[in-house]
N, C-alpha and C positions, 0 to 999 in steps of 0.2 A: 244284517249281521247279528248273530246271537253269540255273545261272549259271556261265559259263566265263570265266576270266580268263586273258589271254595277256599276260605282262609281258616287255618287252625288257630289255636290260641296264640301260638308264637309266630303266626304268619309263615309257617314253614312251607306252605304250598300255595302257589298262586298261578292260575292258568293265564298264559300269554302276557304276563306282567312281571318284570324283574324289579325287585325292590328289597333293600336291606331292612330287616326287621327292626334294627335299632335306629334307623333314620327315616322313618316313614313320612314324617311331616315334611322333611327336606326332599322328599322324592314324590313330587306331585304327578298325578296321572291324568292326562286329558284323554277321555274315552268318548269321542263324539258319536260313535256308532253303537255304544253299549246299550242294549235294550233289556237284558235280563241279568240280575245279579243275585247270587247265593252267597251269603256271608255269615261268619260267626262273630267276628269282632273287627271292625274297621274304624274304630274311634280315632286312631292316630293317623289315618290314611287320608291324604289330601287328594280327593277325587272330584273330578268334574265330569258329569255324565248327563248332558242335556236331554238325551233321548231315552233315559232309563225309565221303563214303564212297568217292569215286573221285579219286585224285590221280595226275596225269601230270606228270613232271618232265623238262623239256627242259634239259639241262645246258649250262653255259657254263664258261669257264676262270676265271671270277671266284670267289674263295673266299667261301663262305657262300651257302647256297641257301634253307634253310628258316628260318622264324622260331622263336625259342626256345619260344614258348608254343603252337605248333601241336600239338594232341593227335593223335598218330599212332594211338591206340587205336581211333578211329572209322573208320579207313581199311580198307575191305574189298577194294578194287581198286587195285593199285599198278602204274603203268606207268613204266618207266625208259627214257628215250630213248637209242637206240644202245647202245654198250657202256659203261655208266656205273655198273655195280654197285659197283665199287671206290670211286668218288667218293661214292656214296650212303652206304656204310658209313663213310667218312671223315666225312661230314656228321653222321651219327648220333653218332660219337665226339666231334665238336666240341660237340654239344649235350648230351653226357653221357648218350646214350640207346643206346649200343652194347650189344648183347645183350638189348635190350628185346623182350619177346614181343609180336608184332604179331597183329592179327586178320585179316590179309590172307588171302582165299580165292582171289583171282585175281591172279597176278603175271605181268607181261609185261616182258621184258628181252632184251638181246643177251648172248651168252656168247662170250668170247674164251678161248683155251686157254692164255694166259699164266698163270704160277703165281700171281701176286698177284690176278688177276681170278678165277681158279677158287676161290681161298681166300675171296674176298669173296662169290662166288656161293653157296658152301656155307654160309658164315656167315649169309647172308640166308635161305637155305632153313631153317636151324636156328631162325631167329627167327619163322618162319611155320608153327606147328604145325597151323593150320587150313587150310593151303593145299589147294585142290581142283583148280584149273586153273592150268596153267603154259604160257605162250606164250614160245617161245625163237627168237630170230633167230640162226641158226648162221653161223659164218665160212665163207667160200667156199674158202679155201686152207688146208687142214688137212694137216699132215705126220704120217705114221705114227709117227715117232720122238717127236713131241710127245705123241701120244695114249698111246703106251707109257708115257711118264713120268706122264701124267695118271692112268692106271690104278693107279699106285703112289703117288698123292698121299697125304700123311699124314692129310688130312681126309676121304679118300674114304669111310671107314666111317660118317661122320656123315650123308652124303647117303643112305646105304642105309636110314636110319630114316624117310625121307619116304614113309610108307605111306598118308598121307591124299590124296596126289595121284592122282586118278582120270582126269584128262583132260590130255593133253599135245599142244600144237600146235607143230609145228616148221616154221620157214620157212627154206628153204635153196636153194642152187644145186648140186644133187647131180651130181657128175661120175663117181662110181663108184670113187674112189680108196680105197686101204686105210685111209688116215687118216680119211676120212669114215665108213667102215664101223665103225672102232673107236670113233669118237665116238658114233655111234648106239648101239653096244654099251654104252658107258659110261653114256649117258643112260637106257637101258632098265634097266640094273642099279640105277641110282639110285632108280627108281620102280617097284618090283615089283608094286604093286597097281593098275597102270593098267587102265582099262576101255575108254578110247577114245584112239586115237592118230591125229592128223591131221597129214599131211605136205603142206605147200604148197611145191611146187617151181617156182621161177622158171627159165625156160629160154630159151636163145638157139640151141639145137641143132635139127636137123631132126627130124621126127616119128619116123622110123625109129630114129635114135640114141636119142631120148628114150624110146621104148617099150622099147628094150633095157635102158636104165638103170633104168626103172621096174620091169621084171620082176625085175632083179637085186636092187633094194632091197626089193621086196615079199617076195621069197623069204627074204631075210635077216631082215626084221622079223617075218614070220610064224613063223620058226623061233626067234625070240628073245623073243617076247612073246605072251601070250594075249589081248591087247587087240584090240578091234574096230578095224581099220585103214582109214582113209579117205585116199586118195592123190589130190591135186589138182594138176594141172599148170597153172601160170599163164604164159601166153604173153606175151613182151615185144614 
């Protein structure tokens, strides 16, 4: 059974569950067959879901996202909406679960190159020793100076221990800048045991320009990784 819940800030909409938004804690929900959950804010929701394996979090500016009693150990697929890794780590800290070892083998998130976001990204990788597949939405405006700093990040060596990641999916708008090339270099260094690398490039350029950029990126990737590379251009 696949039950998906989409909760707005006021809990105005809930699929297959009836619950008063003012009395959520007094309205426990036992969902023994729930396997997939999409949520925005369920911090006040008393939920028991022993079979929950896929969790997608759509972040809001409101403090508190997850319920205290949600067992993260059952989660095998974790999707973080947009660039929310730092907020997710903060939420785990609020719940007293920072540093907890997760059983996640598929992680999907966006990566920003700001110092605090990168620190959170590496912290999350360290919490997922069973991670096999990683999907990353890359920023479109990457400055080379920022990546130079990234390569010297104090937590960089932690990421180099991610030897269980065998499949990497990158979503980007590649323009061919030095900053982007350095970012790809950093990612490939993080995951030395890659077997498959998928690059999904969104494009607004002409076919001729796009083919030139594709060849440039493929040359670089093949020279930096032994992984099987699949390059897909997604037209807008």
